[in-house]
KEMARBA-375873 format. One line per field, with one value per residue (C-alpha): residue number from 1; z, x, y. Coordinates in nm, 4 decimals. Layout:
BEGIN
nr (NUM | ...) .
Z (Z | ...) .
X (X | ...) .
Y (Y | ...) .
end
This chain:
BEGIN
nr (1 | 2 | 3 | 4 | 5 | 6 | 7 | 8 | 9 | 10 | 11 | 12 | 13 | 14 | 15 | 16 | 17 | 18 | 19 | 20 | 21 | 22 | 23 | 24 | 25 | 26 | 27 | 28 | 29 | 30 | 31 | 32 | 33 | 34 | 35 | 36 | 37 | 38 | 39 | 40 | 41 | 42 | 43 | 44 | 45 | 46 | 47 | 48 | 49 | 50 | 51 | 52 | 53 | 54 | 55 | 56 | 57 | 58 | 59 | 60 | 61 | 62 | 63 | 64 | 65 | 66 | 67 | 68 | 69 | 70 | 71 | 72 | 73 | 74 | 75 | 76 | 77 | 78 | 79 | 80 | 81 | 82 | 83 | 84 | 85 | 86 | 87 | 88 | 89 | 90 | 91 | 92 | 93 | 94 | 95 | 96 | 97 | 98 | 99 | 100 | 101 | 102 | 103 | 104 | 105 | 106 | 107 | 108 | 109 | 110 | 111 | 112 | 113 | 114 | 115 | 116 | 117 | 118 | 119 | 120 | 121 | 122 | 123 | 124 | 125 | 126 | 127 | 128 | 129 | 130 | 131 | 132 | 133 | 134 | 135 | 136 | 137 | 138 | 139 | 140 | 141 | 142 | 143 | 144 | 145 | 146 | 147 | 148 | 149 | 150 | 151 | 152 | 153 | 154 | 155 | 156 | 157 | 158 | 159 | 160 | 161 | 162 | 163 | 164 | 165 | 166 | 167 | 168 | 169 | 170 | 171 | 172 | 173 | 174 | 175 | 176 | 177 | 178 | 179 | 180 | 181 | 182 | 183 | 184 | 185 | 186 | 187 | 188 | 189 | 190 | 191 | 192 | 193 | 194 | 195 | 196 | 197 | 198 | 199 | 200 | 201 | 202 | 203 | 204 | 205 | 206 | 207 | 208 | 209 | 210 | 211 | 212 | 213 | 214 | 215 | 216 | 217 | 218 | 219 | 220 | 221 | 222 | 223 | 224 | 225 | 226 | 227 | 228 | 229 | 230 | 231 | 232 | 233 | 234 | 235 | 236 | 237 | 238 | 239 | 240 | 241 | 242 | 243 | 244 | 245 | 246 | 247 | 248 | 249 | 250 | 251 | 252 | 253 | 254 | 255 | 256 | 257 | 258 | 259 | 260 | 261 | 262 | 263 | 264 | 265 | 266 | 267 | 268 | 269 | 270 | 271 | 272 | 273 | 274 | 275 | 276 | 277 | 278 | 279 | 280 | 281 | 282 | 283 | 284 | 285 | 286 | 287 | 288 | 289 | 290 | 291 | 292 | 293 | 294 | 295 | 296 | 297 | 298 | 299 | 300 | 301 | 302 | 303 | 304 | 305 | 306 | 307 | 308 | 309 | 310 | 311 | 312 | 313 | 314 | 315 | 316 | 317 | 318 | 319 | 320 | 321 | 322 | 323 | 324 | 325 | 326 | 327 | 328 | 329 | 330 | 331 | 332 | 333 | 334 | 335 | 336 | 337 | 338 | 339 | 340 | 341 | 342 | 343 | 344 | 345 | 346 | 347 | 348 | 349 | 350 | 351 | 352 | 353 | 354 | 355 | 356 | 357 | 358 | 359 | 360 | 361 | 362 | 363 | 364 | 365 | 366 | 367 | 368 | 369 | 370 | 371 | 372 | 373 | 374 | 375 | 376 | 377 | 378 | 379 | 380 | 381 | 382 | 383 | 384 | 385 | 386 | 387 | 388 | 389 | 390 | 391 | 392 | 393 | 394 | 395 | 396 | 397 | 398 | 399 | 400 | 401 | 402 | 403 | 404 | 405 | 406 | 407 | 408 | 409 | 410 | 411 | 412 | 413 | 414 | 415 | 416 | 417 | 418 | 419 | 420 | 421 | 422 | 423 | 424) .
Z (10.8838 | 10.8364 | 10.8486 | 10.5478 | 10.6272 | 10.3623 | 10.3996 | 10.2373 | 10.0948 | 10.0594 | 9.9337 | 10.2481 | 10.4498 | 10.7581 | 10.5431 | 10.5067 | 10.8866 | 10.9154 | 10.6579 | 10.8325 | 11.1598 | 11.0475 | 10.7317 | 10.9193 | 11.1513 | 11.0876 | 11.1649 | 10.9026 | 10.5165 | 10.3871 | 10.0908 | 9.9720 | 9.7885 | 9.6537 | 9.4150 | 9.2733 | 9.0835 | 9.3147 | 9.4680 | 9.6893 | 9.4035 | 9.4746 | 9.8485 | 9.9134 | 9.8563 | 9.7080 | 9.4113 | 9.4862 | 9.4292 | 9.2594 | 9.4188 | 9.3111 | 9.5168 | 9.8270 | 9.6689 | 9.3797 | 9.3953 | 9.3343 | 9.6027 | 9.8594 | 9.5918 | 9.4499 | 9.8067 | 9.8922 | 9.5651 | 9.6558 | 10.0116 | 9.8658 | 9.5966 | 9.8282 | 10.1380 | 10.3394 | 10.7139 | 10.8366 | 10.6867 | 10.8067 | 10.7001 | 10.6758 | 10.6623 | 10.8619 | 10.5712 | 10.4952 | 10.8646 | 10.8876 | 10.5724 | 10.6571 | 11.0129 | 10.8826 | 10.6445 | 10.8620 | 10.8681 | 10.4877 | 10.4499 | 10.4703 | 10.6705 | 11.0106 | 11.0210 | 11.2385 | 11.3721 | 11.6228 | 11.6065 | 11.3723 | 11.6374 | 11.7516 | 11.3914 | 11.3362 | 11.6377 | 11.5535 | 11.1804 | 11.2657 | 11.4851 | 11.5756 | 11.7026 | 11.8928 | 12.0658 | 12.1432 | 12.3143 | 12.5274 | 12.5702 | 12.9411 | 12.9924 | 13.1112 | 12.8020 | 12.5391 | 12.3670 | 12.3614 | 12.0574 | 11.8941 | 11.7350 | 11.6621 | 11.5682 | 11.8616 | 11.9659 | 11.7981 | 12.1076 | 12.1424 | 11.8329 | 11.7166 | 11.7017 | 11.4822 | 11.2124 | 11.1011 | 10.8724 | 11.0458 | 10.8389 | 10.8429 | 10.9933 | 11.1347 | 11.0714 | 10.7207 | 10.6362 | 10.9611 | 10.9518 | 11.1963 | 11.2166 | 11.3244 | 11.2867 | 11.3254 | 10.9536 | 10.8664 | 11.0961 | 10.9513 | 10.5943 | 10.7144 | 10.9820 | 10.7469 | 10.6256 | 10.7893 | 10.6959 | 10.9407 | 11.3164 | 11.5168 | 11.8264 | 12.0719 | 11.9712 | 12.0862 | 12.0445 | 12.2509 | 12.1975 | 12.0221 | 12.1284 | 11.9967 | 12.2280 | 12.0805 | 12.2536 | 12.2583 | 12.3896 | 12.4034 | 12.3143 | 12.6754 | 12.6554 | 12.8788 | 12.7977 | 12.8054 | 12.6577 | 12.6287 | 12.5012 | 12.4438 | 12.1881 | 12.1150 | 11.7516 | 11.7647 | 11.3906 | 11.1922 | 10.8150 | 10.5929 | 10.9006 | 10.9390 | 11.2299 | 11.0921 | 11.4339 | 11.7354 | 12.0880 | 12.3964 | 12.6901 | 13.0361 | 13.0564 | 13.3185 | 13.5338 | 13.3364 | 13.0062 | 13.1599 | 13.2815 | 12.9333 | 12.7787 | 13.0248 | 12.9784 | 12.5895 | 12.6183 | 12.8475 | 12.6181 | 12.2912 | 12.1686 | 12.0524 | 11.9469 | 11.9150 | 11.8232 | 11.8229 | 11.8988 | 12.0034 | 11.9834 | 12.2390 | 12.2118 | 12.4771 | 12.5195 | 12.6107 | 12.9756 | 12.8994 | 12.9540 | 12.7238 | 12.4927 | 12.2512 | 11.8806 | 11.7466 | 11.8168 | 11.5466 | 11.5122 | 11.2476 | 11.2613 | 11.3024 | 11.0516 | 11.3327 | 11.5527 | 11.4450 | 11.7191 | 11.9946 | 11.7771 | 11.8051 | 12.1915 | 12.1846 | 12.1376 | 11.7942 | 11.7930 | 11.4525 | 11.5320 | 11.8815 | 11.7132 | 11.4921 | 11.7846 | 11.9888 | 11.7004 | 11.6763 | 12.0476 | 12.1848 | 12.5202 | 12.4928 | 12.7323 | 12.6583 | 12.7686 | 12.6652 | 12.6581 | 12.8731 | 12.6417 | 12.4906 | 12.1327 | 11.8851 | 11.5483 | 11.2340 | 10.9157 | 10.5713 | 10.2325 | 10.0162 | 9.6448 | 9.4936 | 9.1208 | 8.8831 | 8.5768 | 8.2509 | 8.2091 | 8.2971 | 8.3834 | 8.5015 | 8.5217 | 8.6999 | 8.6234 | 8.9056 | 8.9376 | 9.2479 | 9.3180 | 9.4078 | 9.3363 | 9.5789 | 9.7956 | 9.8278 | 10.0307 | 10.2055 | 10.3149 | 10.1872 | 9.9961 | 10.1987 | 9.9658 | 9.6780 | 9.9000 | 9.9857 | 9.6136 | 9.5510 | 9.8162 | 9.6758 | 9.3357 | 9.4981 | 9.6836 | 9.3493 | 9.1513 | 8.9464 | 8.8344 | 8.9791 | 8.8207 | 8.9623 | 8.6782 | 8.7851 | 8.7009 | 9.0616 | 8.9992 | 9.1499 | 9.5068 | 9.4576 | 9.6778 | 9.9576 | 9.9348 | 9.9393 | 10.2518 | 10.4138 | 10.3760 | 10.4793 | 10.1355 | 10.0311 | 9.6673 | 9.6648 | 9.6674 | 9.2944 | 9.0243 | 8.8407 | 8.9101 | 8.6015 | 8.6469 | 8.3601 | 8.2583 | 8.2716 | 7.8893 | 7.8524 | 7.7608 | 8.0000 | 7.7095 | 7.5635 | 7.8629 | 7.9043 | 7.7567 | 7.7173 | 7.6863 | 7.9855 | 8.1849 | 8.3642 | 8.4553 | 8.7633 | 8.7702 | 8.9401 | 8.6449 | 8.3651 | 8.1058 | 8.1752 | 8.1798 | 7.8481 | 7.6862 | 7.7918 | 7.7099 | 7.3485 | 7.2836 | 7.4233 | 7.4169 | 7.7682 | 8.0850 | 8.2997 | 8.6560 | 8.8690 | 9.2455 | 9.3391 | 9.1547 | 9.2927 | 9.5702 | 9.3092 | 9.2174 | 9.5667 | 9.6016 | 9.9641) .
X (-0.3877 | -0.4356 | -0.1301 | -0.0698 | -0.0214 | 0.1280 | 0.0092 | 0.2568 | 0.2044 | -0.1559 | -0.2803 | -0.1844 | -0.4730 | -0.3852 | -0.3511 | -0.7197 | -0.7571 | -0.5309 | -0.7345 | -1.0610 | -0.9113 | -0.7847 | -0.9821 | -1.2485 | -1.0167 | -1.0360 | -0.6518 | -0.5409 | -0.5476 | -0.4674 | -0.2367 | -0.2038 | 0.1096 | 0.2056 | 0.4466 | 0.1684 | -0.1554 | -0.4058 | -0.7425 | -0.6324 | -0.7172 | -1.0792 | -1.0633 | -0.9018 | -1.0472 | -0.7148 | -0.5432 | -0.2907 | 0.0635 | 0.3043 | 0.6418 | 0.9146 | 0.9591 | 1.1729 | 1.4620 | 1.4943 | 1.7861 | 1.5718 | 1.3136 | 1.4243 | 1.4888 | 1.1413 | 0.9921 | 1.1429 | 1.0196 | 0.6691 | 0.7072 | 0.8013 | 0.5307 | 0.2458 | 0.3911 | 0.3849 | 0.4291 | 0.4110 | 0.4573 | 0.2630 | 0.4388 | 0.2019 | 0.4264 | 0.7277 | 0.9715 | 0.8638 | 0.8817 | 1.2348 | 1.3582 | 1.2106 | 1.3374 | 1.6789 | 1.6758 | 1.4818 | 1.7657 | 1.7516 | 1.3772 | 1.2126 | 0.9018 | 0.8555 | 0.8258 | 0.5361 | 0.7165 | 0.9640 | 1.3387 | 1.5578 | 1.6917 | 1.3451 | 1.2256 | 1.5246 | 1.4548 | 1.0819 | 1.1497 | 1.3647 | 1.2324 | 1.5840 | 1.6626 | 1.3309 | 1.3914 | 1.7550 | 1.6535 | 1.3884 | 1.5608 | 1.5802 | 1.2179 | 0.9457 | 0.7386 | 1.0052 | 0.9320 | 1.1934 | 1.4163 | 1.5731 | 1.9094 | 1.9539 | 1.7582 | 1.5695 | 1.4799 | 1.1828 | 0.9664 | 1.0194 | 0.8126 | 0.5970 | 0.7582 | 0.7008 | 0.9166 | 0.8653 | 1.0409 | 1.2933 | 1.1303 | 0.7558 | 0.4309 | 0.1238 | 0.1103 | 0.2441 | 0.4984 | 0.4550 | 0.4970 | 0.4216 | 0.7251 | 0.6079 | 0.9161 | 1.2963 | 1.3251 | 1.1237 | 1.3268 | 1.6557 | 1.5408 | 1.5062 | 1.7728 | 2.0294 | 1.7857 | 1.9135 | 1.5924 | 1.3919 | 1.3746 | 1.2462 | 1.0414 | 0.8304 | 0.4881 | 0.2165 | -0.1345 | -0.3466 | -0.5387 | -0.3765 | -0.3972 | -0.3025 | -0.2233 | -0.2556 | -0.0353 | 0.0354 | 0.3620 | 0.3893 | 0.7019 | 0.8136 | 0.8346 | 0.5244 | 0.3047 | -0.0506 | -0.2567 | -0.2585 | -0.5738 | -0.5888 | -0.8085 | -0.8492 | -0.7800 | -1.0821 | -1.0820 | -0.7608 | -0.7371 | -0.4295 | -0.2703 | -0.5611 | -0.8076 | -1.1522 | -1.3159 | -1.1834 | -1.3139 | -1.1677 | -1.0605 | -0.9433 | -0.6020 | -0.4326 | -0.1378 | 0.0723 | -0.0028 | 0.0520 | 0.3882 | 0.4847 | 0.3754 | 0.5729 | 0.8920 | 0.8729 | 0.8169 | 1.1059 | 1.3529 | 1.2446 | 1.1955 | 0.8358 | 0.6763 | 0.2983 | 0.1080 | 0.2546 | 0.1416 | 0.2556 | 0.1078 | 0.1036 | -0.0059 | -0.0683 | 0.1757 | 0.0753 | 0.0388 | -0.1615 | 0.1281 | 0.1538 | 0.4569 | 0.5633 | 0.4985 | 0.6076 | 0.6344 | 0.5582 | 0.5856 | 0.3160 | -0.0572 | -0.2374 | -0.5166 | -0.7703 | -0.6655 | -1.0042 | -1.1495 | -1.0284 | -1.1068 | -1.4683 | -1.4120 | -1.2842 | -0.9164 | -0.8090 | -0.4430 | -0.3421 | -0.4825 | -0.3334 | 0.0033 | -0.0344 | -0.1183 | 0.1751 | 0.4135 | 0.2876 | 0.3834 | 0.0364 | -0.0229 | -0.3022 | -0.5425 | -0.6954 | -1.0392 | -1.1688 | -1.5483 | -1.6668 | -1.9272 | -1.8878 | -1.7841 | -1.7085 | -1.5471 | -1.6180 | -1.4238 | -1.5475 | -1.3920 | -1.5343 | -1.5240 | -1.4180 | -1.4775 | -1.3127 | -1.5231 | -1.3772 | -1.6246 | -1.6591 | -1.9816 | -2.0763 | -2.4537 | -2.6664 | -3.0311 | -3.1978 | -3.5435 | -3.7641 | -3.9973 | -3.8214 | -3.4921 | -3.4481 | -3.7304 | -3.7274 | -3.9890 | -4.1041 | -3.7518 | -3.4903 | -3.2067 | -2.9178 | -2.6585 | -2.8080 | -2.8361 | -2.4608 | -2.3811 | -2.5896 | -2.4051 | -2.0779 | -2.1887 | -2.2825 | -1.9470 | -1.7728 | -1.9674 | -2.1692 | -2.5264 | -2.8021 | -3.1490 | -3.4496 | -3.6612 | -3.9778 | -4.3408 | -4.4370 | -4.6970 | -4.8331 | -4.7678 | -4.3911 | -4.3009 | -4.5274 | -4.3464 | -4.0062 | -4.1058 | -4.2422 | -3.8959 | -3.7108 | -3.5455 | -3.5051 | -3.5969 | -3.2960 | -3.0737 | -3.1483 | -3.0415 | -3.3605 | -3.6759 | -3.8345 | -4.1920 | -4.3280 | -4.6607 | -4.6867 | -4.6822 | -4.3660 | -4.0366 | -3.7615 | -3.5090 | -3.6975 | -3.6053 | -3.2420 | -2.9287 | -2.6895 | -2.3600 | -2.1367 | -2.4412 | -2.5494 | -2.8965 | -3.0033 | -3.3401 | -3.4650 | -3.6839 | -3.5195 | -3.7666 | -3.6799 | -3.3108 | -3.3289 | -3.5286 | -3.2784 | -2.9856 | -3.1057 | -3.2229 | -2.9345 | -2.6405 | -2.5411 | -2.4434 | -2.7355 | -2.7263 | -2.9689 | -2.9963 | -2.7725 | -2.4788 | -2.4864 | -2.2530 | -1.9759 | -1.9923 | -1.9202 | -1.5513 | -1.4941) .
Y (-2.0251 | -2.4006 | -2.6193 | -2.8330 | -3.1947 | -3.4235 | -3.7916 | -4.0278 | -4.2747 | -4.1772 | -4.5141 | -4.7109 | -4.8599 | -4.6519 | -4.3356 | -4.3453 | -4.3470 | -4.0435 | -3.8640 | -3.9425 | -3.8265 | -3.4945 | -3.3786 | -3.1992 | -3.0063 | -2.6280 | -2.6297 | -2.8714 | -2.9062 | -3.2609 | -3.3023 | -3.6647 | -3.7950 | -4.1338 | -4.3064 | -4.5182 | -4.4737 | -4.6135 | -4.5686 | -4.2857 | -4.0454 | -4.1309 | -4.0619 | -3.7183 | -3.3807 | -3.2528 | -3.4049 | -3.6680 | -3.5463 | -3.7793 | -3.8572 | -4.0955 | -4.4159 | -4.3968 | -4.5857 | -4.3416 | -4.1036 | -3.7889 | -3.8625 | -3.6085 | -3.3452 | -3.3925 | -3.4119 | -3.0719 | -2.9262 | -3.0410 | -2.9040 | -2.5648 | -2.5585 | -2.6638 | -2.5007 | -2.8250 | -2.7888 | -3.1427 | -3.4888 | -3.7932 | -4.1129 | -4.4095 | -4.7156 | -4.8318 | -4.8030 | -4.4449 | -4.3545 | -4.4898 | -4.3161 | -3.9830 | -3.9900 | -4.0751 | -3.7811 | -3.5348 | -3.2827 | -3.2336 | -3.2466 | -2.9081 | -3.0006 | -3.1633 | -3.5357 | -3.6665 | -3.9692 | -4.0772 | -4.0264 | -4.2281 | -4.4643 | -4.5528 | -4.6052 | -4.8333 | -5.0447 | -5.0730 | -5.1614 | -5.4634 | -5.7379 | -5.8426 | -5.4914 | -5.4847 | -5.8132 | -5.7296 | -5.4086 | -5.5822 | -5.9198 | -5.8854 | -5.7881 | -6.0345 | -5.9620 | -6.0522 | -6.3871 | -6.6653 | -6.6264 | -6.9370 | -6.9107 | -7.2780 | -7.5859 | -7.7369 | -8.0891 | -8.2418 | -8.2204 | -7.8460 | -7.7588 | -7.5819 | -7.2390 | -6.9298 | -6.7858 | -6.4264 | -6.1766 | -5.9477 | -5.6734 | -5.7055 | -5.5889 | -5.7511 | -6.1213 | -6.1017 | -6.3661 | -6.5558 | -6.9337 | -7.2075 | -7.4344 | -7.7759 | -7.9827 | -7.9963 | -8.0636 | -7.7595 | -7.5417 | -7.6825 | -7.5741 | -7.2167 | -7.1677 | -7.0117 | -6.7415 | -6.4260 | -6.2461 | -6.4586 | -6.4669 | -6.7696 | -6.7153 | -6.9138 | -7.0376 | -6.7881 | -6.9499 | -6.7145 | -6.3942 | -6.1084 | -5.7388 | -5.4041 | -5.1185 | -4.7728 | -4.5137 | -4.1370 | -3.9820 | -3.6056 | -3.4073 | -3.4299 | -3.8044 | -3.8472 | -4.1502 | -3.9861 | -4.2555 | -4.6378 | -4.8163 | -5.1865 | -5.3509 | -5.7216 | -5.8240 | -6.0552 | -6.1334 | -6.0991 | -6.1411 | -6.0448 | -5.8958 | -5.6586 | -5.6590 | -5.6935 | -5.7005 | -5.5062 | -5.4414 | -5.2699 | -5.4843 | -5.3726 | -5.2084 | -5.4170 | -5.3248 | -5.5651 | -5.3998 | -5.0512 | -5.1718 | -5.2931 | -4.9672 | -4.7584 | -4.9809 | -4.9553 | -4.5781 | -4.5343 | -4.7071 | -4.5454 | -4.1886 | -4.1634 | -3.8389 | -3.8548 | -4.1764 | -4.5291 | -4.8741 | -5.2222 | -5.5637 | -5.8454 | -6.2125 | -6.4692 | -6.7629 | -7.1199 | -7.0082 | -6.7046 | -6.4542 | -6.1659 | -6.1537 | -5.8782 | -5.9202 | -5.5809 | -5.2095 | -4.9499 | -4.5662 | -4.5435 | -4.5136 | -4.8362 | -4.9036 | -4.9579 | -4.6611 | -4.5202 | -4.7352 | -4.5033 | -4.2026 | -4.2983 | -4.3021 | -3.9487 | -4.0061 | -3.8719 | -3.9892 | -3.8462 | -3.4997 | -3.5102 | -3.5890 | -3.2772 | -3.0569 | -3.1827 | -3.1317 | -2.7678 | -2.7140 | -2.7420 | -2.9156 | -3.1670 | -3.3405 | -3.6857 | -3.7942 | -4.1352 | -4.1931 | -4.4783 | -4.6346 | -4.9744 | -4.9953 | -5.2648 | -5.2095 | -5.4156 | -5.3691 | -5.4663 | -5.4410 | -5.1653 | -5.1026 | -4.7779 | -4.6960 | -4.4549 | -4.3631 | -4.2497 | -3.9750 | -3.6055 | -3.4251 | -3.0833 | -3.1390 | -3.3993 | -3.4760 | -3.6611 | -3.8201 | -3.7818 | -4.0722 | -4.4004 | -4.2277 | -3.9336 | -4.0752 | -4.4479 | -4.6388 | -4.3273 | -4.2230 | -3.9866 | -4.1608 | -4.0395 | -4.1771 | -3.9823 | -3.6748 | -3.7110 | -3.7233 | -3.4129 | -3.2204 | -3.3410 | -3.1997 | -2.8698 | -2.8432 | -2.9058 | -2.6456 | -2.8840 | -2.8106 | -3.0377 | -3.0456 | -3.2273 | -3.3767 | -3.5428 | -3.6424 | -3.6190 | -3.3552 | -3.0349 | -3.1410 | -3.1700 | -2.8717 | -3.0095 | -3.3448 | -3.1682 | -2.9710 | -3.2930 | -3.4580 | -3.1401 | -3.0995 | -2.7460 | -2.6642 | -2.4240 | -2.7418 | -2.7751 | -2.5281 | -2.6143 | -2.8123 | -2.9563 | -3.0871 | -3.2999 | -3.4440 | -3.8184 | -3.8407 | -3.6325 | -3.7697 | -3.6742 | -3.6734 | -3.3761 | -3.1678 | -3.2852 | -3.1264 | -3.4128 | -3.2320 | -3.3326 | -3.4409 | -3.7638 | -3.8931 | -4.0812 | -4.2598 | -4.5851 | -4.6841 | -4.8808 | -4.7626 | -4.3974 | -4.4698 | -4.6543 | -4.3761 | -4.1138 | -4.3321 | -4.4031 | -4.0522 | -3.8632 | -4.1144 | -4.0102 | -4.1929 | -4.3048 | -4.4516 | -4.6519 | -4.5727 | -4.8759 | -4.7283 | -4.3726 | -4.4685 | -4.5376 | -4.1648 | -4.0458 | -3.9601 | -4.0327) .
end
């Protein structure tokens, strides 16, 4: 029987990585949950469950109701605040939390706690508790509670530092101008650090790595990973970030118990950290093998769309729609299979002619993919063969779309908009 894994909050950037990592596993069923109405409802196969916000009094009560109703086995928190809250209340939550223990989450959530724990280690950055002499600047200020580079400021002068020194929500650390690295890690239930993989954050925007590549895991980085692991109680995946100081020495930025948004880098080298975390939580011993080929990850922003329409039937054209420039339109094919998976009717409507089946065979497209194949004469109007109730029409040719739209008053789509109909 598949284990049901609740991803919460399901709209977080790294929640999408968790979903990609585990959704094809035959051992797992993903149940998304969120306190917000966001684009996650366009991503997951299952409907997004609604939960209150963490700070609402009825959150745990409603969470336990959801756990009982959907028979949730495991909960994957996707942000640091959720990880800390769920770990703190693990004893009264009726599902297993896929995160470190409460103490570890507490240390990782607050920079001051992190730097206090590692203050005597060679990799801990210099912390400034008072205003410096003018020549000692620049330095960094960062929120005590934060992640990535969000909220970080470069303090260039004594005056600037004086204006912030009484803000207890900030911490002041040495200036780290060099390269930045994320080290993705996995610790099993016995406390053994089984994996450390380092990737350079080659291009960072909004605290997110838009370009990542693996670099050599040095003895220094291994030593840092082992030291962090020995002082904290990790269960499953975790990560930490390092940055080079003025002399090229690596200093600690942060440690986190959650999934990193770019952990998919090592998933594509054979190390599926979210799935390994689930296996370990279920009492399974795991082995980790990383592939040796070179890999570089590029991230781009991607639009998702939510249409205010319902349809149960799709009419799709063939020439220059399903087949474009002598090649199968794989985006449209993906949409067709999505329709078939969801029980929608797909009808091929075309003026291709008598050799249609030969053409389908040439492109390895089975006629059985379509619930009906409608072959028209060149002079026929497609609208005469379309039943418009709860149907949509896809065709590359504006003239055909216009004719159907005017005759049937139904939604029509060009090939460039088909991607917006794909849920995930």
